[in-house]
C-alpha positions in Angstrom: 91.8 85.6 103.0 94.3 84.0 100.7 97.4 85.4 99.4 97.6 86.6 95.8 99.7 84.5 93.3 101.7 86.6 90.7 101.6 90.2 89.8 98.5 92.2 90.2 97.5 93.3 87.0 95.9 97.1 86.7 93.2 97.8 84.5 94.0 99.6 81.5 93.5 103.3 81.6 91.4 105.3 78.7 92.8 108.0 76.8 91.0 110.6 75.0 91.7 113.9 73.1 88.8 116.5 74.0 88.3 119.6 71.6 87.9 122.7 74.1 87.2 126.2 72.8 87.8 129.6 74.8 90.6 128.8 76.7 93.3 130.5 74.7 95.4 132.3 77.3 97.9 130.9 79.9 95.0 131.5 82.9 92.5 129.6 80.7 95.1 126.8 80.1 95.8 126.2 83.7 92.2 126.5 84.8 90.8 124.1 82.2 93.8 121.8 83.3 92.8 122.1 87.0 89.0 121.5 86.4 89.8 118.2 84.4 92.2 117.1 87.1 89.2 117.6 89.7 86.8 115.1 88.0 86.5 111.8 89.4 88.6 109.3 87.4 90.7 111.7 85.5 94.2 110.5 86.2 96.2 112.9 83.9 95.0 115.8 81.9 96.9 118.7 79.5 95.8 121.1 77.4 97.5 122.6 74.2 96.1 126.2 73.7 97.4 126.0 70.1 95.3 123.2 68.9 92.5 123.6 71.4 92.9 119.9 72.4 92.7 118.4 76.0 94.3 115.0 76.3 93.2 113.2 79.2 94.1 109.8 80.8 91.2 108.3 82.8 89.7 105.4 84.8 87.0 103.8 82.5 85.7 102.2 85.8 85.2 105.5 87.0 84.2 107.9 84.0 84.2 108.0 80.3 84.7 110.3 77.3 81.3 111.5 77.2 81.0 111.9 81.1 84.2 114.2 80.8 82.6 116.4 77.9 79.5 117.1 79.8 81.1 117.6 83.2 83.5 120.3 81.3 80.5 122.1 79.6 78.6 122.1 82.6 81.6 124.1 84.1 81.3 126.6 81.5 83.8 125.1 78.9 83.1 124.6 75.3 83.9 121.2 74.3 83.4 119.2 71.1 83.1 115.5 70.3 85.8 113.5 72.4 88.1 111.7 70.0 89.6 108.2 71.1 88.7 105.6 73.7 
């Protein structure tokens, strides 16, 4: 196995805003963020209950916005169309 020349480049992370309904209280917010962070490929997740938008940073080699949305719906969350890449 040979040496690697130069710095190793990390693949760019994907970012998406995911409209989510029904998680307006603090408990719902933390549960939603926890559910997102448990998904394969999710690197970061936060939810703003005032706007109803979850912000997710993910590894595009592992998942994509439509898969994130479908997985959240399967977990019982109401989601809208993902916004972003």
